[in-house]
C-alpha positions as CSV (number, residue, x, y, z in Angstrom):
1,X,0.0,0.0,0.0
2,X,1.3,3.5,-0.8
3,X,0.9,6.4,1.7
4,X,-2.3,7.7,0.1
5,X,-3.9,4.3,0.2
6,X,-2.9,3.9,3.8
7,X,-4.4,7.3,4.6
8,X,-7.7,6.5,3.0
9,X,-7.9,3.1,4.6
10,X,-7.2,4.6,8.0
11,X,-10.0,7.1,7.5
12,X,-12.4,4.4,6.4
13,X,-11.5,2.3,9.4
14,X,-12.1,5.3,11.8
15,X,-15.5,5.7,10.2
16,X,-16.1,2.0,10.8
17,X,-15.1,2.4,14.5
18,X,-17.9,5.0,14.9
19,X,-20.5,2.7,13.3
20,X,-19.3,-0.6,14.9
21,X,-19.2,0.8,18.4
22,X,-22.8,1.7,18.2
23,X,-24.3,-1.7,17.2
24,X,-25.2,-4.5,19.5
25,X,-22.9,-7.3,18.7
26,X,-19.3,-6.3,18.3
27,X,-17.8,-9.8,18.0
28,X,-15.1,-10.5,15.3
29,X,-13.8,-14.1,15.3
30,X,-10.1,-14.2,14.4
31,X,-10.5,-17.8,13.4
32,X,-13.9,-17.9,11.7
33,X,-14.1,-14.4,10.3
34,X,-10.3,-13.9,9.5
35,X,-9.4,-17.5,9.0
36,X,-6.5,-17.4,11.4
37,X,-5.1,-20.5,13.0
38,X,-5.3,-20.9,16.8
39,X,-1.6,-20.0,17.0
40,X,-2.0,-16.9,14.8
41,X,-5.1,-15.9,16.8
42,X,-3.1,-16.1,20.1
43,X,-0.3,-14.1,18.5
44,X,-2.8,-11.5,17.3
45,X,-4.4,-11.1,20.7
46,X,-0.9,-10.3,22.0
47,X,-0.6,-7.6,19.4
48,X,-3.9,-6.1,20.4
49,X,-3.0,-6.3,24.1
50,X,0.3,-4.5,23.4
51,X,-1.5,-1.8,21.4
52,X,-4.1,-1.4,24.2
53,X,-1.4,-1.2,26.9
54,X,0.5,1.6,25.1
55,X,-2.6,3.6,24.0
56,X,-5.0,3.0,26.9
57,X,-2.7,2.4,29.9
58,X,-5.4,3.5,32.4
59,X,-7.9,1.0,30.9
60,X,-5.5,-1.9,30.3
61,X,-6.1,-4.9,32.5
62,X,-4.3,-8.0,31.5
63,X,-6.4,-11.1,32.2
64,X,-7.3,-14.4,30.9
65,X,-9.3,-13.8,27.8
66,X,-10.8,-15.3,24.7
67,X,-8.1,-16.0,22.2
68,X,-10.5,-15.8,19.2
69,X,-13.2,-13.2,19.6
70,X,-12.4,-9.5,19.7
71,X,-14.5,-6.3,19.5
72,X,-14.7,-5.3,15.9
73,X,-14.5,-1.6,16.6
74,X,-11.3,-2.1,18.7
75,X,-9.7,-4.1,15.9
76,X,-10.5,-1.3,13.4
77,X,-9.1,1.3,15.8
78,X,-5.8,-0.6,16.2
79,X,-5.5,-1.2,12.4
80,X,-6.2,2.5,11.6
81,X,-3.6,3.6,14.1
82,X,-1.0,1.3,12.6
83,X,-1.8,2.6,9.1
84,X,-1.5,6.2,10.3
85,X,1.9,5.4,11.9
86,X,3.4,3.9,8.8
């Protein structure tokens, strides 16, 4: 992706965050929806946790958690931030 494509993708993901955070079920299955393996899913949860720890330290609480289902809006937020950083 070039910089302009990244910028537009990040903007689109930010708009999705606004939409997704306002609907009832925010589940995104890393295995079923994204097709990740169990190992990839566990690795991706670690990426999300690291992002949350850095960006929301006052809200971050490490705990046993699902290694498959994540909030769709949070996933979009993390991906948008990563696109904006690169």
